[in-house]
C-alpha positions, -999 to 999 in steps of 0.1 A, spaced: 74 -114 -33 42 -107 -49 41 -89 -81 13 -67 -91 10 -48 -120 -12 -16 -123 -17 11 -150 -13 46 -154 -48 60 -141 -65 31 -121 -83 35 -92 -86 12 -65 -73 -5 -32 -45 -27 -32 -52 -55 -7 -22 -60 20 -24 -91 44 2 -77 71 27 -102 89 56 -93 114 79 -122 119 56 -147 103 28 -140 121 -6 -122 114 -4 -88 132 -34 -81 158 -52 -54 146 -59 -45 187 -26 -41 193 -23 -17 167 -22 21 167 -15 33 132 2 18 98 17 40 73 22 24 37 45 36 16 40 31 -23 81 37 -33 84 70 -27 53 84 -42 24 73 -22 13 71 12 -17 57 29 -20 58 70 -42 35 91 -69 47 102 -78 77 80 -69 65 47 -59 28 47 -89 5 59 -88 -27 75 -112 -55 74 -111 -95 85 -75 -95 87 -66 -76 52 -57 -36 47 -66 -16 20 -41 6 6 -62 36 -16 -42 49 -49 -63 73 -71 -66 78 -107 -45 111 -99 -17 93 -85 -12 61 -104 -18 87 -136 14 109 -121 37 72 -118 66 66 -147 56 37 -164 82 8 -163 87 20 -128 87 -12 -104 74 0 -69 80 -16 -37 55 -16 -6 69 -4 26 51 -9 60 54 8 91 33 -3 120 29 15 152 16 -5 182 -2 9 212 28 10 237 43 34 214 67 10 195 73 14 155 81 -19 141 91 -19 101 77 -45 75 80 -56 41 48 -54 22 57 -87 1 46 -66 -30 64 -52 -60 37 -27 -81 47 -26 -119 35 6 -133 18 0 -171 18 29 -193 -16 38 -202 -32 54 -239 -50 76 -222 -44 100 -192 -78 115 -187 -96 106 -159 -130 88 -159 
């Protein structure tokens, strides 16, 4: 399990290499992917999260991360919807740890 540290007020995209049963997911077979960071932040591909060369990018905004309590450890949970209609849950392999920020202002 990979630990990723973010600070309250950070804004960027979390890279996720999605695998099911040890194999990379074929994007041509995927119609949607839901990413949940704990129960706090949700992003969906397509429409929010993006995909490029085998990696999904899950965006988090300053407002979203500023609202997270310092010290939280949030698992990344994933559900993949395939073109045939099947939906399969996957472990994101990432735990996001939230660090305190001295400023709560957006820049």
